[in-house]
N, C-alpha and C positions, 0 to 999 in steps of 0.2 A: 286450439290451445288458448286459454284466457290470457288477456293482456295483464302482465304483472307490473305494477307501478313501484319503483324503488326510490323515487325522489321523496325524501322525508316530509317536505312541505305538502306535496301532493297527497301523500298518505294521511297526513294530519287533516287536510282539507276534506278528503273523502270521509274520514271518521267524524268530523263535525257534521257534514251533511247527512250521514247515516244516523247520527244522534238526533238531529232535528227531525228526521223522518220517524224514528222510533218514538220520539216524544210527541209526535203529531203536531210539530210546530211548522207553520207555513213559511219556513225560511229555507233558502238555498243560497250558499255562497259560491261564487265563481272565483277563479284564480285572481282576477283583478280586485275583487272585494277583499279577499284574504290578504293580498299584498298590502292593500290600504290599511287593513287592521293591524298587520305586522308593524307598519310604520307608525301608526297612531297609538297603539297599546304598548307602551314601553314596559309595563309590568306584566305583559302577556295576558291581560284581562280582555281578551277579544270579545267575549260575550258582553261584558259591561260596556265597552265602547260601542259595540254594535247596537245594543238596546238603547243607550243614551242618544245615539245619532238617528236611529230609524224607527224605534218602537218606544219612545219615551212614555207613552200612555201606560205601558206595562208597569212602570215604576210607581204608579199611583196605587197599584194593587199588590205588587211583589217587591221584595227587597232585591236589589241588584245581586247580592251575594247568593240568595236563594236560586235565582235564575242561572247564575254562573255555575254554582255547584251542581245543579240538576243536569245541565248540559255537559259539564266536564265528566261527571260520573258516567253518563251514557256514552260519551266520546271514548273514555278510557276502556269501557266494556267493548265497544266496537273495535278498538285497536287490539285488545287482547284476543277477540274472536278472529280477527284477521291474521294474527300471528300464530294462532293455533293450527 
């Protein structure tokens, strides 16, 4: 029987990581990274904070909002697929 995760934060973290994989982004967040982002991103713009801190070179090519929206759309799709 597969292990079912019911912790909402763990589910969200899993969805982010699946979105990164789907988008072929070489990112993988662990629980510590996600907790740090939860504390740092008061507006819940986890992608924006993450990119500013760890991938600032991407902001020379992409708008922060573009990256955020791209990942959030994929994350929401992953969450819908999980719920189905």
